[in-house]
C-alpha positions in Angstrom: -27.8 18.4 -13.4 -27.0 15.0 -14.7 -24.3 16.3 -16.9 -22.6 18.1 -14.0 -22.6 15.1 -11.9 -21.0 13.1 -14.7 -18.6 15.6 -15.6 -17.7 16.0 -11.9 -17.2 12.3 -11.5 -15.1 12.0 -14.6 -12.8 14.9 -13.4 -12.4 12.9 -10.0 -12.2 9.3 -11.4 -9.8 9.7 -14.3 -6.9 11.0 -12.6 -7.4 8.2 -10.0 -7.6 5.4 -12.5 -4.6 7.0 -14.3 -2.5 7.0 -10.9 -3.5 3.5 -10.1 -2.5 2.3 -13.5 0.9 4.1 -13.3 1.7 2.8 -9.8 0.8 -0.6 -10.9 3.0 -0.7 -13.8 6.1 0.8 -11.8 5.5 -2.3 -9.3 6.0 -4.7 -12.0 9.7 -4.0 -12.2 12.3 -6.6 -12.7 13.9 -8.1 -9.5 17.4 -6.8 -8.6 18.5 -10.7 -9.0 16.4 -11.2 -11.7 18.0 -8.9 -14.0 20.3 -10.1 -16.8 23.3 -9.1 -15.1 26.4 -11.1 -15.5 28.5 -9.6 -12.9 28.6 -10.4 -9.2 26.1 -8.1 -7.2 25.8 -6.5 -3.9 22.4 -5.6 -2.6 22.4 -3.2 0.4 19.5 -2.8 2.5 19.7 0.2 4.3 18.1 2.9 6.5 18.7 6.7 7.0 18.2 6.5 10.7 20.4 3.5 11.3 23.9 4.1 12.9 25.3 0.6 11.6 24.0 1.6 8.0 26.0 4.9 8.0 28.9 3.0 9.2 28.7 0.6 6.4 27.8 3.3 3.8 31.3 5.0 4.7 32.9 1.8 4.2 31.1 0.8 1.2 31.8 4.5 -0.4 35.5 4.1 0.4 36.1 0.8 -0.9 33.5 0.1 -3.8 35.1 2.6 -6.5 38.2 -0.1 -6.8 35.6 -2.8 -7.3 33.0 -0.8 -9.6 33.9 -2.3 -12.8 33.3 -5.7 -11.8 30.6 -5.4 -9.1 27.2 -4.2 -9.2 26.0 -2.3 -6.3 22.3 -1.6 -5.5 21.2 0.2 -2.4 17.7 -0.4 -1.3 16.3 2.1 1.4 14.0 0.0 3.3 11.6 2.7 4.4 10.9 4.3 1.1 7.5 2.3 0.9 7.8 1.1 -2.7 6.3 -2.2 -3.9 9.6 -3.0 -5.3 11.4 -2.7 -2.2 8.8 -4.5 -0.2 9.3 -7.2 -2.8 12.7 -7.3 -2.2 12.5 -7.3 1.4 10.4 -10.4 1.1 12.5 -12.2 -1.5 15.7 -12.0 0.7 14.0 -12.2 4.0 15.5 -8.8 5.4 14.5 -8.3 9.2 17.1 -6.0 10.2 19.4 -3.4 8.7 21.8 -3.0 7.3 21.7 -6.4 5.5 24.0 -6.9 2.6 23.4 -9.8 0.2 26.1 -10.7 -2.1 25.2 -12.7 -5.4 27.6 -14.4 -7.7 27.6 -13.8 -11.4 24.9 -16.5 -12.0 22.5 -14.8 -9.4 23.1 -17.1 -6.5 23.4 -15.8 -3.2 26.7 -16.5 -1.8 27.0 -14.4 1.5 24.5 -12.7 3.8 25.8 -9.9 5.9 23.6 -8.5 8.8 24.9 -5.5 10.8 28.1 -3.6 10.5 31.4 -5.5 10.0 35.1 -4.0 9.8 36.5 -2.6 6.5 39.0 -5.4 5.8 36.5 -8.1 6.2 34.3 -6.5 3.7 37.0 -6.1 1.2 38.1 -9.5 1.6 34.3 -10.7 0.8 34.2 -8.2 -2.3 37.5 -9.8 -3.4 36.2 -13.4 -3.2 33.1 -12.5 -5.1 33.1 -14.0 -8.5 
């Protein structure tokens, strides 16, 4: 009887412990701005249910290819529930979407855009990003 209980406990506990350990290791990912990136970065916090986000996604999809060699683009879907996402939301104090954070090549925030903006204004910001 004791062997059966021990076996059942091991069968249930080992996968749970493994799951916890694997998820904990994923949560210690390097922060977006902490990565050793020497290019300017654009961090886009977005949601699939947000109309302004969809508008900005179209603009970014259209203009980003001309900047892809010199600017790193990172998209963070705010409702994915991952620890990394929550850490980035807190780090950049994101309270609404879309929020676009622009970092220079030293990782310093140079611009914050909340909400949708016109395409020509967004292009002008990307051109000025060093």
